[in-house]
C-alpha positions in Angstrom: 59.6 -85.2 -25.9 56.9 -83.7 -23.4 53.0 -83.8 -24.1 51.8 -80.3 -23.9 48.5 -81.1 -24.8 45.7 -83.6 -23.6 45.2 -86.5 -25.8 42.5 -88.5 -26.4 41.1 -91.9 -28.4 38.0 -91.6 -30.0 35.6 -93.4 -32.6 35.1 -92.5 -35.9 33.5 -94.7 -37.9 29.8 -96.1 -36.5 29.3 -100.0 -36.6 27.6 -101.5 -38.9 26.9 -104.9 -36.9 29.5 -105.5 -34.6 29.9 -101.9 -33.5 32.9 -100.5 -31.3 35.1 -102.0 -29.1 35.4 -99.5 -26.3 37.9 -99.6 -23.5 38.1 -98.3 -20.1 39.7 -94.5 -20.1 42.5 -94.5 -17.3 46.0 -94.9 -17.8 48.2 -96.6 -15.4 49.0 -93.2 -12.8 53.0 -94.7 -13.3 52.7 -94.0 -17.3 50.9 -90.7 -17.2 52.4 -87.2 -15.4 50.0 -85.7 -12.7 49.3 -82.7 -15.5 45.9 -82.8 -15.7 46.1 -81.9 -19.3 48.0 -85.4 -20.0 44.9 -87.4 -18.8 43.9 -89.6 -21.3 40.1 -90.0 -21.8 39.4 -93.3 -23.3 40.3 -95.5 -26.4 38.1 -97.3 -29.1 38.3 -99.3 -32.2 36.3 -100.3 -34.8 36.7 -104.0 -36.4 35.3 -104.6 -40.4 33.9 -107.7 -40.3 35.4 -109.5 -43.2 37.5 -112.4 -43.9 41.1 -112.6 -43.3 42.2 -114.4 -46.7 44.6 -117.3 -46.2 47.9 -116.3 -47.9 46.5 -112.4 -49.2 48.8 -110.1 -48.1 47.3 -106.9 -47.0 43.6 -107.9 -45.5 43.3 -104.4 -44.0 40.3 -104.6 -42.2 41.0 -102.6 -38.7 41.4 -98.8 -38.0 41.5 -96.5 -34.9 41.5 -93.0 -34.5 43.8 -90.4 -32.0 42.7 -87.4 -31.1 44.8 -84.1 -29.9 44.2 -80.6 -28.8 47.8 -80.2 -30.5 50.7 -81.3 -32.7 52.3 -83.9 -31.1 54.6 -87.0 -31.9 53.8 -90.7 -31.9 56.2 -92.7 -31.7 55.3 -96.4 -31.1 52.2 -98.8 -31.1 52.2 -102.0 -29.8 49.6 -105.1 -30.4 49.3 -108.0 -29.1 48.4 -111.4 -31.0 46.8 -114.6 -29.2 49.1 -117.4 -29.6 47.0 -119.4 -31.9 47.0 -116.3 -34.2 51.0 -116.1 -34.5 50.8 -119.6 -36.5 48.3 -118.1 -38.9 49.7 -114.7 -39.5 53.0 -114.0 -41.5 53.2 -110.4 -41.0 51.5 -107.4 -40.1 51.7 -103.5 -41.0 50.1 -100.1 -40.0 49.2 -97.2 -42.1 48.8 -93.4 -41.3 45.7 -92.0 -43.3 46.0 -88.6 -41.3 41.9 -88.2 -42.3 38.7 -90.0 -42.8 38.8 -91.7 -46.2 39.0 -95.8 -47.3 42.6 -96.9 -46.9 44.9 -95.8 -48.9 48.7 -97.7 -48.1 50.6 -94.7 -48.9 51.9 -93.5 -45.6 53.6 -96.5 -43.6 53.5 -95.8 -39.6 56.7 -98.5 -39.8 57.9 -101.4 -41.4 56.2 -104.3 -42.1 56.1 -106.8 -38.7 57.1 -110.5 -38.9 54.4 -112.7 -36.6 57.2 -114.1 -34.8 55.7 -113.3 -31.3 52.7 -112.2 -29.5 53.8 -108.6 -29.2 54.2 -106.6 -32.4 55.9 -103.6 -31.9 55.3 -100.5 -34.7 57.8 -98.1 -34.0 57.6 -95.2 -35.9 57.8 -91.2 -35.9 54.0 -89.7 -36.7 53.8 -86.0 -35.9 50.0 -86.0 -35.6 48.3 -83.1 -36.8 46.0 -81.3 -34.2 42.1 -83.1 -34.5 41.7 -86.7 -35.3 44.2 -89.0 -36.6 43.6 -92.5 -38.0 45.2 -95.6 -38.4 44.8 -98.5 -40.1 46.0 -102.4 -39.3 47.0 -104.7 -42.6 47.5 -108.4 -41.7 49.3 -110.7 -44.1 47.8 -114.0 -43.4 49.7 -117.6 -43.4 49.2 -119.9 -46.5 49.3 -122.4 -44.0 46.8 -120.9 -41.4 43.9 -123.0 -40.0 40.6 -122.3 -41.5 38.6 -122.4 -38.5 40.8 -120.7 -36.0 40.9 -117.0 -35.7 43.1 -113.8 -35.8 42.7 -112.2 -32.4 44.6 -109.4 -31.5 44.4 -105.5 -29.6 46.3 -102.5 -29.4 48.1 -103.2 -26.3 49.5 -99.5 -25.7 50.9 -96.7 -27.8 54.1 -94.0 -26.8 53.0 -90.5 -27.3 56.9 -88.7 -26.4 58.0 -90.7 -23.6 54.3 -91.5 -22.4 52.7 -94.8 -22.6 49.2 -94.5 -22.8 47.5 -97.5 -22.1 44.0 -99.0 -21.9 43.1 -100.2 -18.3 41.1 -103.0 -20.5 44.6 -103.4 -22.7 44.1 -107.2 -23.8 40.5 -106.7 -24.9 40.3 -108.3 -28.5 38.8 -107.7 -32.1 38.8 -111.3 -33.9 38.8 -112.1 -37.4 37.9 -115.3 -39.2 39.9 -117.0 -41.7 39.0 -117.4 -45.5 40.5 -118.8 -48.6 39.9 -117.2 -51.8 39.0 -120.4 -54.3 38.3 -117.8 -57.1 38.8 -114.4 -58.0 39.0 -111.8 -60.6 41.4 -112.4 -63.2 42.2 -115.8 -61.7 43.0 -117.9 -65.0 42.3 -114.7 -67.2 38.8 -115.4 -66.2 36.9 -111.9 -65.9 34.3 -113.1 -63.1 33.3 -115.9 -61.2 29.9 -116.5 -59.7 26.8 -118.8 -58.9 28.6 -120.8 -55.8 27.5 -124.1 -55.5 29.2 -126.6 -52.9 29.0 -129.9 -52.0 30.7 -133.2 -50.0 31.2 -136.1 -51.4 31.1 -139.7 -50.3 34.9 -139.8 -50.2 35.1 -136.6 -48.1 36.0 -134.0 -50.9 35.0 -130.9 -51.4 33.4 -129.9 -54.9 32.9 -126.0 -55.5 31.2 -125.3 -58.8 30.6 -121.8 -60.4 30.0 -119.7 -63.2 33.3 -118.9 -65.2 32.8 -115.8 -67.1 35.6 -115.4 -69.1 34.9 -112.2 -70.8 32.6 -109.7 -68.8 30.6 -110.5 -65.4 27.0 -110.4 -66.9 25.1 -113.0 -67.1 23.9 -115.1 -70.1 24.2 -115.0 -73.0 27.9 -115.0 -72.8 31.1 -116.9 -72.9 30.1 -118.8 -70.1 31.2 -122.3 -68.6 31.0 -124.1 -65.6 33.8 -124.6 -63.8 34.8 -126.9 -60.5 37.7 -127.4 -57.8 38.7 -129.9 -55.5 39.7 -130.3 -52.1 40.8 -133.1 -50.6 41.9 -131.7 -47.8 38.5 -130.1 -46.2 39.4 -126.9 -48.2 42.7 -125.4 -47.0 44.2 -125.8 -50.3 42.0 -126.5 -54.1 43.4 -128.6 -56.9 43.9 -126.0 -60.4 40.2 -125.4 -61.9 38.5 -128.4 -64.0 35.9 -127.4 -66.6 32.8 -129.4 -66.2 30.3 -127.9 -68.7 31.4 -126.1 -71.8 29.3 -125.8 -74.9 32.2 -124.5 -77.4 31.2 -123.5 -80.6 28.3 -125.6 -80.8 26.0 -125.4 -84.0 28.4 -123.3 -85.6 28.5 -120.5 -83.4 31.0 -118.3 -81.3 31.6 -119.4 -77.4 30.3 -116.2 -76.6 26.5 -117.6 -78.1 27.2 -120.8 -76.3 26.9 -120.1 -72.6 26.5 -122.3 -70.3 25.5 -120.6 -66.1 23.6 -121.6 -63.1 25.0 -124.8 -62.0 24.1 -127.3 -59.6 25.7 -129.7 -57.8 24.4 -133.3 -56.5 26.1 -136.3 -55.0 24.3 -139.7 -54.9 24.9 -140.7 -51.3 23.9 -144.4 -52.3 26.8 -144.8 -56.1 29.4 -143.5 -56.9 27.9 -140.8 -59.4 28.1 -137.0 -59.2 25.6 -134.7 -60.9 26.2 -131.4 -62.1 23.3 -129.7 -64.1 23.5 -126.1 -65.6 21.4 -123.8 -68.0 22.7 -123.7 -71.8 21.8 -121.0 -74.2 22.2 -121.2 -78.0 22.3 -117.9 -80.0 20.1 -115.3 -79.0 16.5 -115.2 -79.2 15.1 -111.7 -79.2 12.6 -109.4 -77.1 9.6 -110.1 -79.5 10.7 -114.2 -78.7 12.3 -115.0 -82.2 15.7 -116.8 -82.5 18.1 -114.2 -84.0 20.0 -115.4 -87.7 23.6 -115.3 -89.0 25.1 -114.6 -85.4 29.2 -114.5 -85.2 32.0 -113.0 -83.7 31.5 -109.1 -84.2 27.3 -109.8 -83.5 26.9 -107.7 -80.1 22.9 -109.4 -79.6 22.0 -109.8 -76.2 19.3 -111.1 -74.0 18.5 -113.5 -71.4 16.2 -116.1 -70.4 14.5 -114.3 -67.5 13.9 -111.3 -69.6 11.2 -110.4 -71.8 10.8 -113.6 -74.2 14.4 -114.4 -74.4 13.3 -118.2 -73.9 10.2 -119.7 -74.7 7.6 -122.1 -74.9 8.7 -125.8 -77.2 11.9 -127.8 -76.7 14.1 -127.0 -79.4 17.8 -124.7 -78.9 16.0 -121.8 -81.0 12.8 -121.7 -78.9 14.1 -122.2 -75.3 16.9 -122.2 -73.0 18.0 -125.9 -72.5 18.5 -128.0 -69.1 22.1 -130.1 -69.0 23.5 -132.3 -67.1 26.8 -133.8 -66.9 28.3 -136.9 -64.8 31.6 -138.0 -62.9 31.9 -141.6 -61.5 35.6 -140.7 -59.8 35.1 -138.3 -57.4 34.5 -135.2 -59.6 37.8 -136.0 -61.2 36.7 -136.1 -64.5 33.1 -135.8 -66.7 31.3 -137.0 -68.9 29.3 -135.6 -72.0 26.6 -133.2 -70.6 23.1 -135.1 -71.7 20.5 -133.0 -72.7 17.2 -133.3 -70.4 14.8 -130.5 -71.8 12.5 -132.5 -73.8 12.1 -135.4 -70.5 11.0 -133.0 -68.3 10.2 -129.4 -69.6 6.6 -128.9 -70.3 6.2 -127.8 -73.8 4.0 -124.6 -72.9 6.6 -123.7 -70.5 8.8 -120.7 -71.2 11.8 -122.0 -69.1 12.9 -124.8 -66.9 16.1 -124.5 -65.3 18.4 -125.8 -62.2 18.6 -123.6 -59.0 21.8 -122.8 -58.7 23.7 -124.5 -55.5 23.4 -128.2 -54.7 20.9 -130.9 -55.0 20.1 -133.9 -52.1 19.7 -137.6 -51.6 16.5 -139.0 -49.9 16.4 -141.2 -46.8 14.9 -143.6 -49.6 17.6 -143.1 -52.3 15.7 -140.6 -54.4 17.9 -137.5 -56.1 16.6 -134.4 -56.1 17.5 -130.8 -57.6 16.1 -128.0 -56.5 14.8 -126.0 -60.1 13.2 -122.9 -61.3 11.3 -122.2 -64.6 8.6 -119.2 -66.3 5.1 -120.8 -66.9 2.8 -120.7 -70.1 2.5 -117.0 -69.1 5.9 -116.1 -68.3 5.7 -115.8 -64.5 8.5 -117.2 -62.6 8.2 -120.3 -60.1 10.0 -122.4 -58.0 9.8 -126.6 -58.1 12.2 -129.8 -57.6 13.2 -132.2 -60.0 13.8 -135.8 -59.2 15.0 -139.0 -60.2 13.8 -142.3 -58.4 16.1 -144.3 -60.5 19.5 -143.3 -59.7 19.8 -140.7 -62.5 18.1 -142.8 -65.6 14.8 -140.7 -65.8 13.8 -137.2 -64.1 10.8 -136.0 -63.3 10.0 -132.1 -62.6 7.0 -131.6 -60.2 4.3 -128.8 -59.9 5.2 -125.6 -59.2 5.7 -124.5 -55.5 5.1 -121.2 -55.7 5.2 -118.1 -58.3 7.1 -115.4 -58.5 9.9 -117.0 -57.2 12.8 -118.3 -58.6 16.2 -119.6 -57.0 15.7 -122.2 -54.4 17.2 -124.9 -52.4 15.5 -128.2 -50.8 16.1 -130.2 -47.8 14.4 -133.2 -46.5 13.1 -132.8 -42.6 13.5 -135.3 -40.2 9.5 -136.6 -41.0 10.3 -136.8 -44.6 8.5 -133.7 -46.2 11.1 -131.7 -48.4 11.5 -127.9 -47.7 11.9 -125.7 -50.1 12.9 -122.1 -49.5 12.8 -119.8 -52.8 14.0 -116.3 -53.5 10.6 -114.0 -53.8 10.7 -111.4 -56.3 8.1 -109.7 -54.0 11.1 -108.8 -52.1 12.5 -106.6 -54.3 9.9 -103.4 -53.3 8.6 -105.4 -50.2 11.1 -103.8 -46.9 8.2 -104.6 -44.5 7.4 -106.8 -41.6 6.8 -109.6 -44.4 9.6 -109.4 -46.1 11.0 -113.0 -46.3 12.0 -116.2 -48.3 8.7 -117.7 -49.6 8.5 -121.1 -47.8 6.6 -124.5 -48.5 6.7 -128.1 -47.8 5.2 -131.5 -49.9 4.9 -134.9 -48.7 4.4 -136.2 -52.1 7.2 -134.8 -54.3 5.5 -131.6 -54.9 2.4 -133.1 -56.6 0.8 -130.9 -53.1 2.8 -128.2 -51.6 2.0 -126.2 -48.6 2.8 -123.2 -47.1 5.1 -123.1 -44.4 4.4 -121.0 -41.0 7.7 -119.0 -41.4 6.7 -118.0 -45.1 7.3 -114.3 -45.6 8.6 -113.1 -42.7 10.9 -115.8 -41.2 13.8 -115.3 -43.0 14.4 -111.5 -44.7 16.2 -111.2 -47.9 17.2 -108.6 -50.1 16.6 -110.8 -52.9 19.1 -112.8 -53.6 19.9 -116.9 -54.0 20.3 -118.5 -50.7 21.6 -122.0 -49.4 19.9 -124.2 -47.0 21.1 -127.5 -46.1 20.6 -129.7 -43.1 23.3 -131.1 -41.2 23.8 -134.9 -39.8 25.7 -135.8 -36.7 25.7 -138.1 -33.6 25.3 -136.5 -30.3 27.1 -137.8 -27.2 24.8 -140.8 -26.2 24.7 -142.0 -29.9 21.8 -140.9 -31.5 21.1 -139.1 -34.7 20.5 -135.8 -35.2 20.0 -133.2 -37.6 20.3 -129.1 -37.4 19.2 -126.9 -40.3 21.3 -124.4 -41.6 20.6 -121.1 -43.8 23.2 -118.7 -45.5 22.3 -115.5 -47.7 22.8 -111.7 -47.1 20.7 -110.6 -43.7 19.3 -107.5 -44.9 16.4 -106.1 -46.7 18.2 -103.6 -48.9 21.6 -104.6 -49.8 23.5 -108.0 -50.3 25.6 -107.1 -47.1 26.1 -109.1 -43.8 26.7 -112.6 -45.0 25.3 -114.6 -42.3 24.7 -118.3 -41.1 21.8 -119.5 -39.3 21.0 -122.3 -37.5 17.5 -124.0 -36.9 17.0 -126.4 -34.1 13.5 -127.5 -34.4 12.8 -128.2 -38.1 13.1 -124.5 -39.7 10.2 -123.2 -37.5 12.6 -120.8 -35.3 16.7 -119.4 -36.5 17.3 -117.8 -32.8 19.2 -114.4 -33.0 21.6 -115.9 -30.5 23.1 -118.6 -32.9 23.8 -116.0 -36.1 27.4 -116.2 -37.7 28.5 -113.2 -39.8 31.1 -114.1 -41.9 31.4 -110.7 -44.2 29.7 -107.6 -43.5 30.6 -106.1 -46.5 29.0 -106.1 -50.3 29.4 -108.5 -52.6 27.2 -110.6 -55.2 25.8 -112.5 -52.4 25.3 -115.8 -53.3 26.1 -118.5 -51.3 26.2 -122.7 -50.9 26.6 -124.9 -47.7 27.5 -128.3 -47.2 29.3 -130.8 -44.2 32.9 -130.7 -44.0 32.1 -133.2 -41.5 30.2 -133.9 -38.2 31.7 -130.9 -36.5 32.2 -128.6 -39.3 30.2 -126.4 -42.0 31.4 -125.7 -45.0 30.6 -122.2 -47.4 31.3 -121.0 -50.5 29.7 -117.5 -51.1 30.4 -114.5 -53.5 32.1 -111.7 -50.7 33.6 -108.7 -50.5 37.0 -109.8 -50.7 37.0 -112.3 -53.4 34.7 -113.6 -56.0 34.4 -117.4 -54.5 35.3 -117.2 -50.8 35.5 -120.4 -48.9 35.1 -120.5 -45.1 34.5 -123.2 -42.5 33.1 -123.3 -39.0 33.1 -125.2 -36.1 30.1 -125.9 -34.9 30.9 -128.2 -31.8 29.5 -126.3 -29.6 26.1 -126.2 -31.0 25.9 -129.8 -31.3 24.5 -130.8 -27.9 
């Protein structure tokens, strides 16, 4: 069929982060008739930066549009995969959506194509309407994909009638990082998974922890346990979920009135001990600060430890939420009964003392440190640390680092001081130049805290939990070095653009050229980082594609 009208390819979705990949407008002279009305003007495409999840069918993140001044027939589209991508992809599909809309797989351009070679030919017969026509590419990722590699492809050419429309830079690529859905909606019959923690054991096992919100997605109070997944192959596969903290029907109350949430995991680098701390709420304390009697399975009473007087001064289970901790000595396979640390560490006048979700650390001298948070004598929130100098037998909680802050992360800097990076409630309304994480340091285990130069302004946030991690490695000359990694939603306004940042000077600067955006979509936004090995960072986060998304980043090119 001879094309009667001028055709051009155009961009119709503004880039949120990466923008559009724009190609040259001229096609090869031998492929397009001399008639000026058939000259190709330009080609462009839109990459939605989401992770392609291992073993998942229908990862649909790439869109392009064709504009025509009249109805014509498109009968072939050819994509080219990189050699590495062929191994990471099982199949691809191309869909026609006609108009600008969210993806709906109702009009396949052609059948699904196996990714058994680099050139993927979609041969269909789609009449294009006059105006703009939209197409989406869908990718089925292999269950054996390599997580540190990317799926790399481009539109090579398309055929309209007998014409081959080819961008001059036809091999220009769009690239997607791989990922794993560790937990997602309704896995194991669970409504919601939230609040990630991640660590690497002394044996190299990855341990991922999370809230198991069995009946609904909301925070405490509710039927919530702390679950754990193990990976012994660097995150490629994960064992079935284990439950670490579950208070059951303690005190004769239903499980929905014995929830445990906001867990933090800590590996003792000098022993076989691994600890998981969580916050347990027994029953419900009313907004006025009184424990509600007579609760049963039909009761609808609800309150939260951070709301009004949902947790109060004192130590008892009917007065305040409880800080509990479980221990494993077999690489996270089994866990002991929880121990209650509330009376040991909480000041009686505080309304709340709780773990900060994520992971804890072992200092150079062997001290174990959890990041923690709470509400002081008048209910105002604060962040601090809790530590043990005797291998977890006894614990001490520090003075508050800063107020009106909550979830926090801690690292030991090269000079031996501790840096505490905190979620700041002020950032809920503060979107100006001083929007940013609250950052303080201490040289005496939290007896005194000093404001860091990057406090308020160095690392923006929409008010959300974040992760701070120190990665240790050996350079080519045999010297021990470190890099700080930070992850959070890279926005002042929404929990979008999940991003990893790097600092090579102990947190003084976070150069933009080293930012790695993993997921531009909106999710719950919490994340946790760990070192998988000297050349690889792992992250577990609440992304747009799965409740608990795991990804690995090869950092070898940054190490020297």
